[in-house]
N, C-alpha and C positions, 0 to 999 in steps of 0.2 A: 420485471428482470429480462436482460436479455438473454438469450439462448445460451447455452453453454459453447464453449469454443475448446476444441480439442485437437492438439497438432502432436506430432512424432517429438522425439527429442530433436531429430535433425533439423527438423524445420524450426523449433525454439531456438538452435545455435544458431541458423541462418539469421534470424530476426532480431536478435538480443545480442548486445556486448558480452564478452566472456563475465564480465562481474555482474550483469544484470541475470544472465543464466544462472551463475553460481548461487545468488541470492533467491531469485523466485522460482527457477526450478528443482534446485537441490537443497532448499530450506536453510541456504547461508545467511549470514549475519554481515552487513558493512563494519568496518572499525568506527567505533564512535567518534564523533565530529570529523568523519570524513566525506560524509554525504553533503550535496550540494543541492537545495530546493532554491526556487526564486522566493523571495518574498513577494507574495502575490500581493499587489495593489489594486487589482481590478477584479470584479466577480469573475468566479468559474470554479472550476473543480481541480483537485489534485485525483488524477485518474492511474487505472493501473498500468503500467509500462508495457506491459506484455499485449492486452487487449482492448484500453481505450474505457474500460469499465469506470463511471464516475465513483470515487471511494470516499472523499473527503472533502469539505469548503473550508475556504481560508478562515472563515470566521470562527471555526473550529480547533485552529490550529494554536499551540501556546509553547512557551518556552519552558521545557521541564527541566533543563541544565543535564539533560543525559547523555545528550550529543546525537541524539536521533531526533528526526522530524515526530512531533507528537501532537495528537489529537482529541478532544473529549468526548466526540462522536463521529460516527460515518455519516455520509449523504443519508443512506436508509440503513436497517436492518438487513433488507433484501441485497446489499452490495456487497457484502462479506460474509466470511463464515468463520466461526470459531472452533476450534478444535482441541482437545486435550493433548499436550505435548509434554511427555515424559523424558525426554533427551537431557544429557548431559546431569544426570542426577538431580533433576528437580522437578516441578510439574507446574506447569505454565500454559496458559491458555494461547495458543497460536492464532492469528489473523490471517485469511487467507481470501481472495479475490473470488468472490462465488462463480463469476463467469468463466475463468480460466483456472482457478484453483492455484493461483501464481502464490508463493508465500511472501506475506507482506512484513510480518514482525508478530508483535506479540501485544495481550492487552493485560494493564493491571489495575488492581482495583484503589489508586492511589493520585487519582487525578482531579482536576479542580471541579467545582461545581458548573453546571448543574448536574452532571452524570457520576462525578466522582472516578471515572475511567480514565485510565493514559493509554490511548492506542500508541504504541512506540513502534514506528515504522521506519524500514529503511529507506532511504531517499532514493535509492537506485533502483526502487521498485515502483514510483513514481514519476509521473509527469503532470506539469501544470497546463492547464487548456482553459484560456479564457471562454466565458460565456457562451460566445458567439460559436464556438466549437464542442459544448460540454455537453452533449447530447447522449454520446456514448455509442452512436451508432459507426462512427467512423473509428477505424485504428489508431492508435498511439503513433505520434510521429517518431520516428527512430533518428 
């Protein structure tokens, strides 16, 4: 895994759009069916919009019907971290980018085989990078 990236709130606000900041840095959620991710037709990764860390492959993406991009597994267990989220009167598992601690979404136990997990991720937290740029060393394009 790449080294952690730490920035001030002011630095994040300069790098991100207001909606990206609200979701990734403040733990917000975009409205269902509002996010737009490209249908990846070439090899690559969906990476963290904040730091470029590779997170999910197109092959793990599926239509859950929930209105948010869904994946059944991350690129690797080291790409993300899972935390207990007790907000809004419920207990869920929050998913964050391990490299920069961006809030990505939540994971639920109702996904398809082979994992049975559904990583329900905010589209605004992701950017698609074709394999030629999928090494995680370069920051995400804004």
